[in-house]
N, C-alpha and C positions, 0 to 999 in steps of 0.2 A: 691514114687510119679510118678504116669505115666505124659511123656512126652506132656506140653500143644505148638502145632506149631501153635499159632493162626497168623503169616506171611501169613501163607497158611495154606489149607484145608487138608487131606488128599487125594487122587487123582486128584490132580492137579497137573496142566503141572511142576510146581517149585517143585514140592515135590516127583517127577516121576526124574526133572533131579535131584536130590540130590540125591536120592537111584542108577543113572543110575551112574552118573558120584564117587560114592564110591566104585561101582562093578568093573567099568572099573579100577580105581586106584587100587583095589586089584588084578586084573588078571593082567594089565602090570606089575604091581611089582613081581608076582610071573611068569612069563613067562621072565624077564627078571632076577632073580637070575636061574631061571632053566636054563639060558643059557649061564649064567657066571660062572656057580658049572660045565658043564658037557660039551660046547661047548667048551666053550669061557678060560679053566681053566690056569692058567698059575700061574706061583708062585709066579711071583711079578707084579704088575698093576702099570702102568706108565701113566704120562700125554700124553704120545704120545700115547701111544698103543688108550687109550679111546679117541683122539682124532680123533684118525682114524676113529673112527666106525662112527660118524658125515658127511663122506662124501656119507656115504652108503644111498640112499632116505629113505627106510623103515626106520631105525634106526630115521633118523631125521624127517621123518612124523610120528613114534612114540612116540617120543621126547615130539615134538609140540602138539599133541594131549592128551600126558599126563599133560603136561604143563597147557594144558586148561581148564581140568579137575577138577586138582589139586585147578587151580587159583579160577574156580568158585564155586568147594567144600568148599575150606574155605572160601571164603570171605559170602557164604549165609547162611554159616553154624555161623560164628558169626553174620552174622544180626540178622539171628533165633535167637540165645540166648539171642542178648541184649533187640528183639522182649518178647521174654520169661520172661526175668526181668523186660517189666513194658512198655521201654521205648515207650512215644507216643511224637505224634506230631513233631516239630518242630528237636527236639534233633533226633526223630531216623529218620526225613528223610534228615539233614546232616548227620548221618550215613550212611544211603543207600546212600550216592552222594559221600562219602568221599570211602567207600568200591568199590564204583565202578570204579572210578579212580583210588584210589592205584591198586585194578584188573588190572587191564589197561596197568599198567605202569610196573608192577610185570609179566605179560606175555610179552611184548612190552619190556622190558631188560632182559627177558628167552631169546626171540626168536635174540636179537642182541648179546648174550654172544655166542649161537648153532651157528650163523654164522662165529664169531668169530673164534669158534672151528675147525668151515667147514674152514676156509680161514689158519689153522695154520696147518693143519694135509692134506694140497694140496702142 
C-alpha cells in the first residue's frame, strides 16, 4: 500500500523539509563515521577525547544542525504517522502541540548538554 501523507501534500514546504532533513542526517552521519574511521582513528574512545571536540566551533555547529534536523525529522514523522492513522480534530491538534513542545525541549536540552561538554573539555 502506498503511503498517504494527508498532513501535507507532495511538493509542499513541509514535505520538502522532511526529505532535506533526512538527507542531511544521512550525509552528516556518513561524514562523521568517515572522519572517525580514517582521521580520528584511535584504539580507544574516551569521554575526554569526545568532549574535547566540542570546543571546535565547526564540530559544535555541525552537532547543533544535526540535532535540529533530527528533532524536526522525528517529530514531523511521528505527526505524519498519526495523521496517516486517521487521527483528526482535537487529538490531532493536541498531538501537534505536544510534539512541538517536546521537540523544543529536546533541542534545548541537547544544546545544554553540548555546552556542558564544551565546559568540561576546557
